[in-house]
C-alpha positions, 0 to 999 in steps of 0.5 A: 162874135161869130164862129168862124167856119174854119172851126165848124169844119175842124169839129166837123172833121173830128166826127167824120167818123159818126154817121148822122152828124149835121149841122145848121147856121143860126146867126152866125153860130152853128147846131150840130144834131146827132141822128136828128136831135141838137146835142150841142153846137159850136158858139163863139168858137167853142164847141159845147154840148148839153149837160146830160148825164152821160156828159157830165160824168165824160167831161168831169170838171168841164166849165158850164158855160152860155152859148150866147147871153140868156141862153142855157149853160152847155158843157164846154168840150177842150177835148176836141183833139181826140176822135175817139173821144168825141164818138164816144161822147156822142154815143153816150149822149145820145140815147138822153136827148130829146126827141125833135118836137113836130113843127106844124105848121099853119096857113096864116 
């Protein structure tokens, strides 16, 4: 099941106080970036975030769910109505996220 654009728009609106939030559509789902780093995504109309130490601390008891079959487990964010909470979550998780990988494009 693909995520609805309406749910993505809701999540992006909740994050609109944060600069540097962007997304990329991928196979009916949406990867969420914060300042160029992948922080999570919208999968099957669920907002999932990478399970960093800070995310686990701020989301105690959150379900670990695979974004898609065979995908690595991520934390389900149920408190999507609280803008301040989401802002704090993004700011706490960001330093723990890996730097984006440089994509070397060769001639084929």
